[in-house]
N, C-alpha and C positions, 0 to 999 in steps of 0.2 A: 428548710425546716427550722433552723435556728432562728431565722428572722420571723417566721410565723410564731414560734414560741415566745419571742420577745413581744410581739404584737399582742398575743393573747394575755400575757401577764400585765401589760401596761395599758391596754385599751380601756378607755373610760376613766383613767386616772390623770389628773393634771400633775405637772411636775412637782408642785408644792405638796401634793398629797402622798408622794413616795415615802415620806417619813412615817406615815400612818399605815403603810402596807405591812402585811404579814412578814415577820422576820425571815422566814424561810424563803418566801418569794423574793424578798429584797436580796438575800444571799445569792439566789439563782440568777437574778438579773445581773448582778455584778459579775458573777462567774461567766456569764455569756458575753458581757462587754469585754472581759479580759481574755476571751477565747480560751477559757480553761477547759481541759478535756472532760467529757461527761463522767468518765469513771472516777476521776478525782472528786467531782461534785457529789457523786453517789456515796463515796466513802465518807465524806464529811457530813452527809445526811444520814449516815448510819445504815446504808443499804449494803447488803452483802453482794459485792460485785462478782464473786466467784461463781455465782449461779448463772451468769451470762457468758456465752461462748466468747473466746478471745477474738474471733473474727467478726463479731457482731458490729454492725455499722454504727458510727457515732450518732447518725440521725435516728436510728432505732432506740438508742439509749436515751436520747433527749426526749423521745416520745414517752418512754417509761417515766422519766422524771416529771414530765408535764402531767401525765395521768395521776401521779401521786399528788402533785400540787392541786390538780382539779378536785380530787377527793377531799383534800384538806380544806379547800375554800368553799365547798358546796354549801355549808351551813351559813356562810356569809354572802352567798351569791345573790345577785340581783334577782328580785322576785318579780316575775311577770304578772301583769294584771289579767286575770282570767276573763274571757269572753263567755257570757252565759246565754246568749241568744244566737241562734243560727242565722237570723237576719242581719245581725251585726257582722258576722263572718262574711256574708255576701256583700254587705256595704263596704267592708274593708277591701275586698277584692275589686269591687266596682270602682272605687275611688283611687286605687293605687296605680301608679304609672312607672314605677321603677322596681319591678318584682324580680327577686333572685330566686331561682328554683334549684333544688337539689333532688335528683332522681336516682333511684336504685333499681334493683331487679324487680321489685314489686310494681314498678311503673311500666314494665316492658313485657313483651311476650316472647322475647328472645330465649335462646337455650340457657339452661341453668347449669352452673358448675357443680353445685353441692347436693342437689336433690337426687333421690333414687332414680337411676337411669341416666343421670347427668354425667359430665365429663369424668369427675373423680371416681364415681361409682363404676363406670365402664372400665377405667384403667385398673382399678383395684381387682375387678372380677377377671380381667384378662391376665393378671400377673405380670404385666409388662414392667412395672416398677414396684419396688418394695414400699415406696411412699408415693402415692398418686400426686401429691403436691410438688414432687420433684419435676413434673412436666413443665413447670414454670421456673425452674432453677436455671439461671443464665449460664453458669459454668457447664452444667450438664448438657444444655441445649447446644452450645458451641461444640462440645465434644461428640455428641450423638443426637442430631436433630430428628432422627427417624421416628422416635416414639411420639414426639409432639405432632408431626405431620401425619402419623398413622391415625391419630384421634382428632385432628383439627376439624374434620368435617362435622363433628358433633356441636361445635360452637361457631361454625362459619355462617355468615349471612346468606339467606336464600336469595334466589333471583327474583322471587315474587314474595317479598316480605309482608307480614301482617303487622300492622301498627295497633297499639292500644288506644283506648279513649284518652288516656293520660298524655300520649304523644300528641294527639290532636288538640288537647286542652292547652298544651304549651304553645303549639302552633297558633292557636287562636289568641293567646296572650300577645304573641309577637305581632300578629296581624292587627291587633287593636292598639299597638304602640305601648304596651304595658311591660314588656320584658326587658330587663337589664342584663341578666346573665342566666345561663343554665350550667350547672355542674352535674355531669352525668357520671355515675359509677359503672355504667354498662359499656361493654365493648362491642355490642351487636350492630352498631351503626344505624339503629332504627329511629333515631331522632329525626323529626321531619319538620320542615318549615322554619328552621332556626338558622340564621346566618352564622357562618363560621366564626366571625369575630365575637359572637356572643356565646358560643358553645365551647365548653371545656370538658373534654373526655378525660377524666382524672386518671383512669387506669388504661388509657390508650384506646385504640380501636383498630379495626381491619382497614380503615380508609387509606392509610399510608404504611407500607411495609418496606423496610430498608435493607439494602444489600450491606452485609457486614464488611465486604471488601472495598467496594468503590462508592458506596453511599447512594446508589441509584434507588429511586423511589418506585414502588410497584403498587398499583391499586388492587381492589378486590378482584376484578375480572382477570388480571394478570396471573393470579394464583389459583383461580377456581378449578381448572382442569386437574392440576396436581393434587389439590385438596380432595376433590371428588375421587381421584384414583389412589389416594392415600400414599402418594409419593412425595419426595423432597423437591420443592421448587428451586430452580436456579436463576440467578440474575440474568436478565435478557441482554445486559450490556457486557458483563465480564465473566459470567458463569459462576459467580461466587455464591456463598450461602446467604439466604434471605431470612431476616428475623421479622416476625409479625409485629405490627404496630402495638400490640398488647404490651403493657408494662409487666415485665417479669420481676420476680422477687429480688430485692436489692437494687432495682433501678429507681431512678427519680420519677415520681408521679408527675403528670402533666397539669400542674397547678402552680400558678405564680403568686408569690406573696403580695405583689402589687395589686393583683386583681381582687384578692380577698380583702385587702385593706381598703381599696377604693369602694368595693361593694358594701362593706361594713359601714362606711361613712355616708353613702349616697342612696342606698336602697330604702324603699318605704314599705316593703313587705317581703318576708321570707316564706316560701312554701316548700315543704319537704314532702316528697312523694315516694312511697315504696322502698324505704331503707331503714335498717335498724340503727344506723349511725354508730356502728361499732368499729369502723375502719378509719384510721387517720389517713390524710389530713381532713377529709370531709367531715369527720365526727366533731371537729373543732368549730365548724362554721356557725352553728347556732349560738355557741358561747361567744364567739367574736362579734356576733350580730345581736347581742342581748338587748340592745336598745331599740331594735327594729321589731315591729309587730310580726308575729310568726304563726303559721298554721301547719299542723302535721296532718298529712293524709296517708294513712297506713292501716294495715290489718290489726296492729297491736300497738300499745304505747311503747315509747322508748325512754331512755334515761334522761334525756334533755328536756328542759322546760319549754312549753309553747303556750301562747295565749289561747289557742283553741286546738283541739285534737278531733279530727274527723275520721272515725274508725270504721273500717269496712273494706270491701273490695274496691280497689282504686278506680276501676272503670265506672262503677255505680256512683261513687262519691263525686267524681268530677262531672259526670253527666247531670247529677242533681244540681250542682253548682251552675252549670251552663243553662239548664232549664229555668232555674230561678232568675238568672240574669238575662234571659231571653236571647241567648246566643245560639241555641240549637238550630233555629230556622235559618240563620245566616251562615252557618258552617258549611264548608264545602271540602270534600276529600279529593285527592288526586284522581283524575279520570281513570287511571289504571286500576283503581281499587274498587271492589264491590263490597257489599255488606258481608261481614264476617261474624263469627261467633261472638266476638267481643261487642258487637252492636246489639245482638238480640237480647231483649229483656231489660236493658239498662236505660233506654231512652225515656222510659216512663218514670224514672226516679226523680223525685222532687224534694225540696228542702223540708217539707212537712213529714217526710218519711224518716227523718233523723229522730232518734230517741235521746233525750238529754240526760246525761249522768254527771252529777256534781264531781268536781267543780267546773270543768271546762271540756267535757267529752261529749261528742255527738256521734251516736252509733247508728250506722246504716244497716238495718236487718238484711240478711241475705235471703235470696229466693229459695235456696235448696234446704234451708233448715239446719245446715251444719256450719254456718259462717260465724262471724264475730258475735259474741254475747258476753254478758258480764255475770259474775257470780260473787256474792258478798260473803266473806268469812270474817266474823268478828267485826273489827273496826276497819278492816282493809277491803279494798275493792280489787278483785283480780280479773284480768281479761282471760276468757276461755276461748280457745280456737279449736273446736273438736275436729278430729280427723279420723277417717276410716283406717282401721288396722288390717294389714294383710298378714298372711302366714309367715312372710319373710321379715316382718317387723321385729321379731323376737330372736333373730339369729345372733 
């Protein structure tokens, strides 16, 4: 994390330019080089360190410092050139050969942790934990893994998974030799057609689950019976406790500084699909790649700048892209998969369906009438995502 912090602060600056950098940034860079404790840095920056728990990780404190610096430098940040034509967006994708993709929950059809009926909601309703987030607390898991395995089936990959159009879009990029890397924030293992060497599951996944005693690796099928029965799986080699490959709170994320640095210097396009970019370290990637042309595909805008924002349901947006580029006819799915709900109604989407909103937003209207739309209030443009309210929405 500290190395990533250094790279973010210095990326795009030649050494001779350091004298012109913001004084606070210069101070933090020197503090990092001296390996100064982050609490000392915070105190000198005038931050009240007493508000942070004593056992808070240094890496988390550095994240807070970085976020403060990011806010202070926003007004001086590199301004991206806005793309005002959807056909320019298509041409950019067509000509790019080293695309880095970042995908989140909005690009997948896997189980959701935070939505009503999701993992946290089910745990809260059961009363199993006073804090549902505790299910991913490593210390608690080692002490009592039963709660996690009681609810693990809610987020466990199916034997007959359904992939989204976004998954197939990334597979098509790889097939056409356009993909440099994929950073996935999902743990559902639904990424398809992407070589392991190009895939980075930032928050881990169910692909590899490790025995805490002997280190033996167990795959998805090794655990399936226990997960379905809501019992605690044991290591097939030593009988020890197995930890899922998901990254728990306080653990290091599966992202290498060298990968991000390499991608920032070599990519010719960044595509972000289905994520709010609120969680570090993925949230830093657009800033680190600020010289790389970028496209956001999401239901709503995010705080980062992009050259173009394609707003709407992810499946509809990527299908419109593939239709425009003539990729639909040549696409092929795995033989084991038949047409699903995610296929219906989206294959007719085309580039001309987008509605342009200044300065760089292209909105794909939804078919059901409750999708993405814009409302103007004064000088500001707000994105409105209507949702149906149920009787339990007001509890």
